[in-house]
Every structure is written in C-alpha cells, then in structure tokens.
Backbone bond lengths (Angstrom), bond angles and torsions (degrees), N, CA, C in turn:
res aa  C-N    CA-C-N  psi(-1)  N-CA   C-N-CA  omega(-1)  CA-C   N-CA-C  phi
1 M - - - 1.453 - - 1.535 109.00 -
2 L 1.299 115.66 127.81 1.454 121.55 -179.97 1.518 110.80 -76.70
3 D 1.291 115.47 153.75 1.483 122.02 172.99 1.526 106.15 -80.17
4 I 1.325 117.51 112.91 1.456 120.16 -177.11 1.541 113.17 -71.22
5 D 1.315 116.44 -5.59 1.466 119.66 175.63 1.548 112.60 -60.80
6 Y 1.344 114.75 -23.92 1.484 118.68 178.40 1.518 109.91 -64.95
7 L 1.296 119.54 -19.86 1.464 122.24 179.98 1.529 112.45 -93.10
8 E 1.308 119.30 3.90 1.451 121.31 177.66 1.514 109.82 -60.27
9 D 1.311 116.14 129.56 1.458 120.43 178.08 1.516 105.42 -162.79
10 E 1.335 116.05 143.55 1.491 119.51 -177.20 1.530 111.08 -65.28
11 A 1.321 117.10 -18.52 1.467 119.24 179.33 1.555 111.51 -76.75
12 F 1.344 117.80 -23.58 1.459 121.57 -179.71 1.510 110.82 -88.94
13 E 1.292 117.51 127.97 1.475 121.63 176.02 1.491 110.66 -73.98
14 S 1.327 117.48 -36.14 1.456 122.03 176.96 1.490 110.26 -159.52
15 V 1.339 116.94 161.65 1.459 123.29 178.12 1.510 106.27 -133.64
16 E 1.322 116.45 132.56 1.453 122.43 175.69 1.526 108.96 -129.67
17 E 1.316 116.48 142.09 1.434 122.05 177.05 1.542 108.39 -102.29
18 I 1.311 116.67 132.07 1.470 120.62 173.97 1.520 107.09 -75.57
19 V 1.342 115.11 116.39 1.451 121.45 -176.55 1.518 111.36 -90.56
20 S 1.348 115.30 -43.76 1.454 119.87 179.75 1.511 109.86 -157.25
21 Q 1.332 114.40 159.67 1.453 120.82 -179.53 1.505 106.31 -144.56
22 F 1.340 115.71 140.28 1.464 121.90 -179.46 1.504 109.59 -135.43
23 I 1.332 115.21 161.20 1.448 122.25 170.57 1.523 107.11 -127.06
24 V 1.321 116.69 124.33 1.470 121.69 177.24 1.513 107.61 -117.89
25 K 1.284 116.04 156.28 1.479 121.29 176.90 1.511 106.96 -123.47
26 I 1.331 114.25 129.25 1.441 122.72 176.69 1.500 108.01 -131.19
27 G 1.314 116.75 119.06 1.465 118.78 -170.14 1.501 109.11 63.89
28 D 1.338 115.94 -130.28 1.459 121.15 174.90 1.527 114.60 -95.31
29 Q 1.349 116.35 4.14 1.466 120.82 -174.32 1.500 111.93 -100.13
30 K 1.357 116.74 130.21 1.448 121.73 169.79 1.550 106.13 -93.26
31 I 1.322 115.22 135.50 1.454 121.70 179.02 1.499 109.99 -128.34
32 K 1.313 116.45 130.07 1.485 122.98 177.19 1.506 107.55 -91.22
33 I 1.317 115.93 138.79 1.449 123.48 174.63 1.536 108.07 -119.93
34 R 1.297 116.67 127.10 1.475 120.12 179.03 1.536 107.28 -119.85
35 I 1.328 115.27 129.24 1.472 122.69 177.03 1.552 107.38 -109.52
36 T 1.315 114.94 128.42 1.462 120.86 178.03 1.542 111.27 -122.70
37 K 1.290 113.96 162.55 1.480 120.53 177.11 1.524 107.23 -131.00
38 D 1.333 115.15 131.33 1.467 118.54 -178.05 1.514 111.93 -93.86
39 A 1.301 118.20 179.02 1.446 123.90 -176.30 1.514 112.42 -64.17
40 N 1.362 116.91 -21.26 1.469 121.10 178.32 1.534 113.21 -88.13
41 G 1.333 116.10 0.69 1.459 119.77 -179.06 1.509 115.55 86.58
42 H 1.334 117.48 5.96 1.455 120.87 178.73 1.532 110.47 -86.15
43 F 1.318 115.77 145.31 1.471 122.32 178.30 1.501 109.66 -100.54
44 Q 1.321 116.68 144.97 1.451 123.59 177.19 1.538 108.58 -133.09
45 F 1.339 116.13 161.90 1.436 120.08 172.83 1.472 109.95 -131.39
46 V 1.333 114.88 157.40 1.446 122.31 171.32 1.506 107.51 -144.51
47 N 1.329 117.17 133.91 1.445 122.74 178.88 1.530 109.05 -106.64
48 S 1.337 116.14 146.98 1.464 121.30 -177.11 1.516 112.65 -72.56
49 H 1.340 117.85 -21.30 1.469 120.16 -176.61 1.563 109.90 -141.75
50 Y 1.324 113.50 153.99 1.482 121.18 174.08 1.516 107.68 -120.70
51 Y 1.308 116.58 145.38 1.477 119.95 177.39 1.480 110.57 -95.59
52 Q 1.326 116.41 136.74 1.469 121.62 175.83 1.523 106.76 -128.09
53 G 1.315 113.95 111.48 1.464 121.35 174.30 1.499 112.19 -67.88
54 S 1.311 116.89 156.28 1.481 119.88 -175.92 1.492 113.75 -67.08
55 K 1.328 117.50 -17.91 1.478 121.30 -179.99 1.532 112.85 -98.65
56 R 1.311 116.93 6.64 1.463 122.35 -178.68 1.507 110.16 -107.61
57 A 1.306 116.91 143.46 1.460 121.47 178.59 1.533 110.82 -77.43
58 D 1.324 116.89 -28.75 1.445 122.88 -178.28 1.518 109.78 -139.27
59 P 1.355 117.31 160.31 1.468 118.98 173.43 1.536 109.96 -73.07
60 Y 1.326 115.96 158.73 1.462 119.90 175.76 1.519 109.56 -81.72
61 I 1.326 114.31 121.42 1.470 121.68 178.70 1.534 108.21 -127.39
62 A 1.287 116.29 120.87 1.456 121.96 178.26 1.529 109.28 -76.16
63 Y 1.296 117.40 135.45 1.455 120.75 -176.83 1.525 114.65 -110.63
64 V 1.338 116.89 0.91 1.471 119.81 172.66 1.499 106.60 -70.86
65 T 1.328 119.21 130.34 1.443 119.22 -169.86 1.496 114.60 -114.60
66 N 1.336 119.94 -28.49 1.430 120.63 -173.61 1.542 111.04 -115.64
67 F 1.307 114.38 128.97 1.493 121.56 -179.06 1.497 110.00 -123.84
68 P 1.356 118.18 149.49 1.455 121.35 -176.60 1.537 113.27 -77.52
69 S 1.312 118.89 -14.37 1.460 120.23 -179.65 1.517 111.85 -148.27
70 E 1.311 116.00 160.26 1.462 122.52 178.67 1.556 108.28 -61.67
71 K 1.334 114.84 -43.24 1.449 117.93 -178.23 1.529 113.14 -58.85
72 I 1.336 117.31 -42.90 1.463 119.86 179.87 1.503 110.73 -68.14
73 A 1.313 118.12 -35.25 1.482 120.88 176.98 1.513 110.81 -64.58
74 I 1.371 116.87 -41.13 1.462 120.09 176.30 1.531 111.81 -63.83
75 M 1.312 116.87 -42.37 1.463 120.51 179.14 1.507 111.89 -60.75
76 N 1.355 116.10 -37.93 1.469 118.44 178.60 1.498 113.13 -75.67
77 A 1.336 118.25 -30.36 1.481 120.99 172.67 1.519 109.46 -62.18
78 K 1.328 116.07 -44.11 1.482 121.72 177.60 1.536 110.34 -60.48
79 L 1.317 115.87 -45.29 1.485 121.31 -178.90 1.507 109.68 -59.58
80 Q 1.337 117.94 -43.93 1.455 120.72 179.66 1.564 111.16 -60.48
81 I 1.306 115.95 -37.06 1.458 121.16 -179.24 1.546 111.04 -70.57
82 I 1.323 117.10 -48.91 1.440 118.73 -169.53 1.511 115.66 -93.78
83 S 1.329 117.56 -16.51 1.462 119.57 -171.27 1.559 112.94 -64.49
84 S 1.301 117.61 -33.71 1.483 118.64 -179.32 1.498 112.45 -111.47
85 Y 1.332 119.22 -1.06 1.449 121.72 -179.48 1.508 110.62 -70.39
86 D 1.343 114.66 132.06 1.477 121.11 178.11 1.535 108.32 -131.03
87 P 1.309 117.51 101.74 1.472 119.33 -178.04 1.519 114.40 -61.85
88 A 1.354 116.99 -19.28 1.452 120.48 177.55 1.563 112.90 -80.88
89 D 1.311 115.09 -16.02 1.504 119.80 -178.79 1.520 108.24 -80.81
90 K 1.316 117.77 97.70 1.473 122.87 -177.24 1.526 112.87 -69.65
91 N 1.320 116.59 -14.96 1.449 120.46 -178.42 1.556 112.81 -104.79
92 G 1.331 114.98 2.01 1.478 118.65 175.72 1.533 109.22 -69.77
93 V 1.316 115.31 149.46 1.481 119.65 -178.71 1.508 111.01 -133.52
94 W 1.352 114.97 154.35 1.473 121.87 171.86 1.505 106.97 -97.11
95 I 1.342 114.10 129.57 1.496 119.70 -179.35 1.515 106.76 -109.41
96 E 1.314 115.17 129.10 1.450 121.99 179.66 1.520 111.11 -68.05
97 N 1.328 116.23 136.12 1.440 122.13 178.18 1.516 108.61 -86.70
98 D 1.278 117.29 109.03 1.464 123.84 -178.98 1.546 112.84 -62.05
99 S 1.318 116.78 -20.01 1.469 121.11 -178.30 1.505 113.71 -92.63
100 F 1.345 117.09 3.29 1.459 119.48 -178.95 1.515 110.93 -73.14
C-alpha cells in the first residue's frame, strides 16, 4: 500500500485510496462495493446501486461516511444493500448510483 501523502497538492481537494472492491449478487442484481481510505485514515464505502421498494418514496442511502476500519465499512455497505431489500416486492427496483 502506497503512502497517499505523496499525492498531497494544493490543487487536490482530497485524496482517497481504493482499498478493496467487491461484486455481490442479490436477486438478479449485481452490485459493486468500493472501499476507500482517506488521508486521515478513515474508511468509506460506495455501492453501485441502491434498492427502492415499491412502498418507499426514495431508495435507502446510508449517510454515515467515515469508519475506523475496512471491516466496519464493508459491514455498512452490506447493511445498505440488504436492509431495505424485499425479494417478495415484485415492483422494487435497483437504482444506479451515478457517483460510483
């Protein structure tokens, strides 16, 4: 793992290192999970898709952003994926995350 301090520059607002990346499949949907680490040593996650059940106005999106370890970031990425998923909801949809 490189020391991301080498990328410090006043032109960059922030620098994050991609620590790990996974692909999971839930139902018929493949979802990518990306775990990053910032210059302060905090871990973040981003998922490629969000689930929106037919009875919800919006998809569930977790807004906690900084985690103390890669493991906790992965656990929260998983929670975001499965917490609102309902395989019995035939009208639920996966929405692509434009920020992935």
